[in-house]
C-alpha positions as CSV (number, residue, x, y, z in Angstrom):
1,X,20.7,245.5,-137.5
2,X,20.3,243.2,-134.5
3,X,20.5,239.5,-135.3
4,X,19.4,236.6,-133.0
5,X,19.0,232.8,-133.3
6,X,16.1,230.8,-131.9
7,X,17.2,227.3,-131.0
8,X,14.5,224.6,-130.7
9,X,14.5,223.1,-127.2
10,X,14.6,219.6,-128.6
11,X,18.0,220.4,-130.1
12,X,19.2,221.9,-126.8
13,X,18.3,218.7,-124.9
14,X,20.0,216.5,-127.6
15,X,23.1,218.7,-127.4
16,X,23.2,218.3,-123.6
17,X,23.0,214.5,-123.6
18,X,25.3,214.0,-126.4
19,X,28.0,216.0,-124.5
20,X,27.3,214.0,-121.3
21,X,28.2,210.7,-123.1
22,X,30.8,211.9,-125.5
23,X,34.3,210.4,-125.2
24,X,33.1,207.4,-123.0
25,X,35.7,205.3,-124.9
26,X,38.4,207.0,-122.8
27,X,37.1,205.1,-119.8
28,X,37.3,201.5,-121.2
29,X,39.6,200.4,-118.3
30,X,37.2,201.9,-115.8
31,X,33.5,201.8,-116.0
32,X,31.5,204.9,-117.0
33,X,30.1,205.5,-113.6
34,X,33.5,205.5,-111.8
35,X,34.7,208.2,-114.3
36,X,31.5,210.3,-113.7
37,X,30.5,212.7,-110.9
38,X,27.4,214.7,-110.3
39,X,27.4,217.9,-108.2
40,X,25.1,220.4,-106.6
41,X,26.1,224.1,-106.9
42,X,25.1,227.2,-104.9
43,X,26.3,230.8,-104.8
44,X,25.6,234.2,-106.3
45,X,25.0,235.9,-109.6
46,X,25.1,239.4,-111.0
47,X,25.0,241.3,-114.3
48,X,27.2,243.8,-116.2
49,X,25.5,246.0,-118.8
50,X,24.0,249.4,-119.5
51,X,22.4,249.6,-116.1
52,X,25.6,248.4,-114.3
53,X,28.6,249.1,-116.4
54,X,31.5,248.5,-113.9
55,X,30.1,247.1,-110.6
56,X,31.3,243.5,-110.3
57,X,29.4,241.7,-107.5
58,X,27.0,244.6,-107.3
59,X,23.3,243.5,-106.7
60,X,24.4,239.9,-106.1
61,X,21.5,237.4,-106.1
62,X,21.3,233.7,-105.3
63,X,22.2,231.1,-108.0
64,X,22.3,227.3,-108.0
65,X,22.2,224.2,-110.1
66,X,23.6,220.9,-111.1
67,X,27.0,220.0,-112.7
68,X,28.1,216.8,-114.3
69,X,31.8,215.9,-114.9
70,X,33.3,213.0,-116.9
71,X,37.0,212.4,-116.3
72,X,38.8,211.9,-119.6
73,X,42.2,211.9,-117.9
74,X,44.0,213.6,-115.0
75,X,44.1,216.9,-116.7
76,X,41.0,217.0,-118.9
77,X,37.3,216.6,-118.0
78,X,34.1,217.0,-119.9
79,X,31.4,219.0,-118.1
80,X,27.7,219.9,-118.4
81,X,25.7,222.1,-116.2
82,X,22.2,223.3,-115.6
83,X,22.1,226.6,-113.7
84,X,19.5,229.0,-112.4
85,X,20.5,232.7,-111.8
86,X,18.8,235.9,-111.0
87,X,20.1,239.3,-112.0
88,X,18.8,242.9,-111.5
89,X,19.9,246.5,-111.7
90,X,18.5,249.9,-110.9
91,X,19.6,253.3,-112.0
92,X,18.6,254.6,-108.6
93,X,21.7,252.8,-107.2
94,X,24.1,254.4,-109.6
95,X,26.7,257.0,-108.6
96,X,26.5,258.6,-112.0
97,X,24.0,261.5,-112.2
98,X,22.9,261.0,-115.8
99,X,22.1,257.3,-115.0
100,X,20.1,258.3,-112.0
101,X,18.1,260.7,-114.2
102,X,17.6,257.9,-116.8
103,X,15.7,256.0,-114.0
104,X,15.5,252.6,-115.6
105,X,15.5,249.3,-113.8
106,X,15.1,245.6,-114.6
107,X,15.3,242.1,-113.2
108,X,15.5,238.7,-114.9
109,X,15.5,235.0,-114.1
110,X,18.1,233.1,-116.2
111,X,18.0,229.4,-116.9
112,X,21.2,228.2,-118.4
113,X,22.2,224.9,-120.0
114,X,25.9,224.5,-121.0
115,X,28.6,222.0,-121.7
116,X,32.3,222.1,-122.4
117,X,35.7,221.2,-121.1
118,X,37.6,221.7,-117.8
119,X,41.4,221.8,-117.7
120,X,43.2,220.9,-114.5
121,X,46.5,222.6,-113.8
122,X,47.6,219.6,-111.7
123,X,47.0,215.9,-112.0
124,X,43.6,215.2,-110.4
125,X,40.9,212.6,-110.0
126,X,38.0,212.3,-107.7
127,X,38.7,209.4,-105.3
128,X,42.5,209.4,-105.7
129,X,44.0,210.7,-102.5
130,X,47.5,211.2,-104.2
131,X,46.2,213.5,-106.8
132,X,43.5,215.1,-104.6
133,X,43.4,218.8,-105.5
134,X,43.9,221.2,-108.3
135,X,43.1,224.7,-109.6
136,X,41.3,224.6,-113.0
137,X,39.9,226.6,-115.8
138,X,36.8,225.9,-118.0
139,X,35.1,227.0,-121.1
140,X,31.7,226.0,-122.4
141,X,29.0,226.7,-125.0
142,X,25.5,227.2,-123.7
143,X,22.1,228.6,-124.1
144,X,20.2,230.8,-121.7
145,X,16.6,231.6,-121.3
146,X,16.1,235.2,-120.1
147,X,13.0,237.3,-119.4
148,X,13.7,241.0,-118.5
149,X,11.0,242.5,-116.4
150,X,10.4,245.9,-114.7
151,X,8.2,246.9,-111.8
152,X,5.3,249.3,-112.7
153,X,2.5,250.3,-110.4
154,X,3.4,247.4,-108.1
155,X,3.5,244.7,-110.8
156,X,6.3,243.0,-112.6
157,X,5.9,243.6,-116.4
158,X,7.5,241.5,-119.1
159,X,9.5,244.0,-121.2
160,X,10.3,242.1,-124.4
161,X,6.7,241.9,-125.7
162,X,6.3,245.7,-125.3
163,X,9.0,246.7,-127.8
164,X,10.3,249.6,-125.7
165,X,12.7,250.7,-128.4
166,X,10.3,250.2,-131.2
167,X,11.0,246.6,-131.9
168,X,8.4,244.9,-134.1
169,X,7.0,248.2,-135.4
170,X,7.6,250.6,-138.3
171,X,9.8,252.8,-136.1
172,X,13.0,250.8,-136.9
173,X,14.1,247.6,-138.5
174,X,14.6,245.6,-135.3
175,X,12.6,242.5,-134.6
176,X,11.7,241.6,-131.0
177,X,14.8,240.2,-129.4
178,X,14.9,236.5,-128.6
179,X,14.5,235.3,-125.0
180,X,16.7,232.3,-125.9
181,X,20.3,233.3,-126.2
182,X,23.6,231.7,-126.9
183,X,26.3,232.2,-124.2
184,X,29.9,231.3,-123.7
185,X,30.6,230.5,-120.0
186,X,34.2,230.5,-118.9
187,X,36.1,230.9,-115.7
188,X,38.4,229.4,-113.0
189,X,38.0,227.3,-109.9
190,X,39.7,225.1,-107.3
191,X,38.6,221.6,-106.2
192,X,39.8,219.2,-103.5
193,X,38.7,215.6,-102.5
194,X,37.2,215.4,-99.1
195,X,36.7,211.6,-99.3
196,X,37.0,208.8,-101.9
197,X,33.6,209.6,-103.3
198,X,33.1,213.4,-102.6
199,X,34.9,216.5,-103.8
200,X,34.4,220.2,-102.8
201,X,35.0,223.0,-105.3
202,X,34.7,226.8,-105.6
203,X,34.3,228.5,-108.9
204,X,33.9,231.9,-110.6
205,X,32.6,232.2,-114.1
206,X,31.6,234.9,-116.6
207,X,29.0,234.5,-119.4
208,X,29.7,236.2,-122.7
209,X,26.4,237.0,-124.3
210,X,25.6,238.0,-127.9
211,X,22.7,240.3,-127.0
212,X,22.4,243.8,-125.5
213,X,18.9,243.1,-124.2
214,X,19.3,241.1,-121.0
215,X,18.3,244.4,-119.4
216,X,15.9,245.5,-122.3
217,X,18.2,248.5,-122.9
218,X,20.0,248.4,-126.2
219,X,20.5,251.8,-127.7
220,X,18.2,254.6,-128.8
221,X,14.9,256.1,-127.8
222,X,12.2,256.4,-130.4
223,X,9.5,259.0,-130.7
224,X,7.1,258.5,-127.9
225,X,4.1,259.7,-129.8
226,X,4.7,257.3,-132.6
227,X,5.6,254.5,-130.1
228,X,2.2,255.1,-128.4
229,X,0.4,254.5,-131.7
230,X,2.5,251.5,-132.6
231,X,3.1,249.6,-129.4
232,X,0.8,251.2,-126.8
233,X,0.9,253.2,-123.6
234,X,2.6,250.7,-121.5
235,X,5.6,250.6,-123.9
236,X,5.8,254.4,-123.7
237,X,5.7,254.4,-119.9
238,X,8.5,251.8,-119.5
239,X,10.6,253.1,-122.4
240,X,11.3,256.5,-120.9
241,X,11.1,256.8,-117.1
242,X,13.5,259.7,-117.0
243,X,13.5,262.3,-114.2
244,X,13.5,266.0,-114.9
245,X,14.0,267.1,-118.5
246,X,13.2,264.1,-120.7
247,X,16.2,262.5,-122.4
248,X,18.6,265.3,-121.4
249,X,21.4,262.8,-120.9
250,X,21.4,261.3,-124.5
251,X,20.9,257.7,-125.7
252,X,19.0,255.1,-123.7
253,X,21.9,252.8,-123.7
254,X,25.2,251.9,-125.5
255,X,24.5,249.7,-128.5
256,X,28.2,249.1,-129.1
257,X,28.5,246.7,-126.1
258,X,26.8,243.4,-125.2
259,X,25.6,242.3,-121.8
260,X,27.3,239.9,-119.4
261,X,26.4,238.0,-116.3
262,X,28.4,236.0,-113.8
263,X,27.8,233.1,-111.4
264,X,30.1,232.1,-108.6
265,X,30.0,229.8,-105.6
266,X,30.7,226.3,-104.3
267,X,29.8,222.8,-105.2
268,X,29.8,219.3,-103.7
269,X,30.4,216.6,-106.3
270,X,29.7,212.9,-105.8
271,X,31.2,210.0,-107.7
272,X,28.5,208.0,-109.5
273,X,30.5,204.8,-109.1
274,X,33.3,203.2,-107.0
275,X,36.8,204.7,-107.9
276,X,38.5,202.5,-110.4
277,X,42.1,201.3,-110.2
278,X,43.2,202.5,-113.7
279,X,44.1,206.2,-114.0
280,X,45.1,208.1,-117.1
281,X,47.9,210.7,-116.7
């Protein structure tokens, strides 16, 4: 059985701002602004799942967003980010014959809100030219808003309302999957000060998801005659787009694995206040 959690957006916003201001007591010898930085990010995004099982960086699209950091000490920072990403995949691009015959495709915008911690391998602080660079790693907890779509007769069709695998019908016990999903972003990066108020960083991150439906492909086909009666003709047309002998290659997808997506790129971060004199090591 597939489980999902719907998170009210007011709780998401509260979670975001609570994280932004948490641990401000660590900055009592410096003001809050001098320990804070806001950055703009830009780079790429891609997806790993049933329609692209192994191709890291395949079908890379643009991504971007904002990132906030609060410096607890020289090794630990709190961070929060708002990220936009776009992902897509098409069986026509696969090197695997059975996937080409399956002939499915999708695309989705992703809006992500996350917060967590960032650990510096070296002593570092924005504005300090002695401790001016470091590699780092991060881990967060976040929520993503997804919306898988497929092109049909020249139009983009939202797939979730269709129930292409019989969701929301008597054909199985699955409810429609949620478009709001929990994610665990984690990754590595490198940052360096380029002035007393500005830092440059590069970062690569993966997103662990708890759904198999970022691509609308979760597991099994259902009887198309019954699906036609239950969910309509459009659901049938986008559930099975196979070439040649219908379903000769087996299941629609692999229900044992969940989907992933990745963002990577560069950022410029700006201190929100003048660098303080006190610095925690």
